[in-house]
C-alpha positions as CSV (number, residue, x, y, z in Angstrom):
1,X,-43.9,-26.6,107.2
2,X,-39.7,-24.6,106.5
3,X,-38.5,-23.7,103.0
4,X,-36.1,-26.6,103.1
5,X,-39.3,-29.1,103.3
6,X,-41.0,-26.8,100.2
7,X,-38.3,-27.2,98.3
8,X,-37.9,-31.1,98.7
9,X,-41.4,-32.2,98.0
10,X,-41.2,-29.6,94.6
11,X,-38.2,-31.7,93.8
12,X,-39.7,-35.0,94.9
13,X,-43.3,-34.5,93.3
14,X,-40.4,-32.8,90.2
15,X,-39.0,-36.8,90.4
16,X,-42.3,-38.6,90.0
17,X,-42.9,-36.9,87.0
18,X,-42.6,-38.0,83.0
19,X,-40.9,-34.8,82.4
20,X,-38.2,-35.6,84.7
21,X,-38.3,-39.5,83.7
22,X,-38.4,-38.4,80.5
23,X,-35.4,-37.5,79.2
24,X,-33.3,-39.4,81.9
25,X,-34.6,-42.2,80.5
26,X,-33.5,-40.8,77.3
27,X,-29.6,-40.1,77.8
28,X,-28.9,-43.8,76.8
29,X,-29.4,-42.5,73.5
30,X,-26.5,-39.5,73.6
31,X,-23.9,-42.2,75.9
32,X,-23.5,-44.4,73.5
33,X,-23.1,-41.7,70.9
34,X,-20.3,-39.9,73.3
35,X,-18.4,-43.8,73.6
36,X,-19.0,-44.4,69.7
37,X,-16.8,-42.1,69.2
38,X,-14.0,-43.7,69.1
39,X,-15.0,-46.8,67.3
40,X,-14.1,-47.2,63.7
41,X,-16.3,-45.2,61.7
42,X,-16.6,-47.6,58.8
43,X,-19.1,-48.8,61.3
44,X,-21.2,-46.0,61.1
45,X,-24.4,-45.7,59.8
46,X,-25.5,-42.2,57.4
47,X,-28.6,-42.8,57.3
48,X,-29.0,-43.3,60.6
49,X,-27.1,-40.8,62.5
50,X,-28.7,-38.4,60.0
51,X,-32.1,-39.6,61.9
52,X,-31.1,-39.1,65.2
53,X,-29.7,-35.9,64.0
54,X,-33.4,-34.6,62.9
55,X,-35.0,-36.2,66.0
56,X,-32.8,-34.5,68.3
57,X,-33.2,-31.1,66.7
58,X,-36.9,-31.8,66.7
59,X,-37.2,-33.0,70.6
60,X,-34.5,-30.1,71.3
61,X,-37.1,-27.7,70.1
62,X,-40.3,-29.4,71.2
63,X,-38.6,-29.6,75.3
64,X,-38.5,-26.0,74.7
65,X,-42.7,-25.3,73.4
66,X,-44.6,-27.2,76.0
67,X,-44.7,-25.7,79.3
68,X,-43.2,-25.7,82.0
69,X,-39.8,-25.6,79.4
70,X,-37.9,-29.1,79.3
71,X,-34.6,-28.3,80.4
72,X,-33.4,-31.6,81.8
73,X,-35.0,-32.8,78.1
74,X,-32.7,-30.3,75.8
75,X,-29.6,-31.0,78.0
76,X,-30.1,-34.5,76.6
77,X,-30.6,-33.9,73.2
78,X,-27.9,-31.0,73.1
79,X,-26.1,-34.2,74.2
80,X,-27.0,-36.2,71.7
81,X,-26.8,-33.7,68.9
82,X,-23.4,-32.5,69.4
83,X,-22.3,-36.8,69.2
84,X,-24.5,-37.2,66.4
85,X,-22.7,-34.0,64.7
86,X,-19.5,-35.9,65.6
87,X,-20.7,-39.2,64.6
88,X,-21.8,-37.9,60.7
89,X,-18.8,-35.3,60.5
90,X,-16.7,-38.8,60.5
91,X,-18.6,-40.4,58.3
92,X,-18.4,-37.8,55.4
93,X,-14.8,-38.3,56.0
94,X,-14.1,-41.6,55.9
95,X,-16.5,-42.1,52.3
96,X,-15.7,-39.2,50.9
97,X,-12.4,-37.5,52.2
98,X,-10.4,-41.3,52.6
99,X,-11.7,-42.4,48.7
100,X,-8.1,-41.8,48.1
101,X,-6.5,-43.3,51.1
102,X,-8.6,-46.9,51.4
103,X,-7.5,-46.9,46.8
104,X,-4.0,-46.4,48.1
105,X,-4.1,-48.8,51.0
106,X,-6.0,-52.0,48.6
107,X,-3.2,-51.3,46.3
108,X,-0.2,-52.9,49.2
């Protein structure tokens, strides 16, 4: 058996595990979060964003604690962490920094 066939079999075996499909199916969360970065900040849920920030931190840690390390899971949650932090920043800015602007707009 050649080295290429052996590598292919290892890749195929890996692709048939939850170590692969778990992170792949989970990538919908960070994709949605990145796409939501363009939406109105009024639609952002502060508690949900906070929960997703903690969730991704926990699973980033978990992905490196398991054997073998699951770098695909880490990448998925790293992207989600960055996107959720962006959403959290937008939520904080809208609800706390934007109060003066809201009062001016409401007075018009």
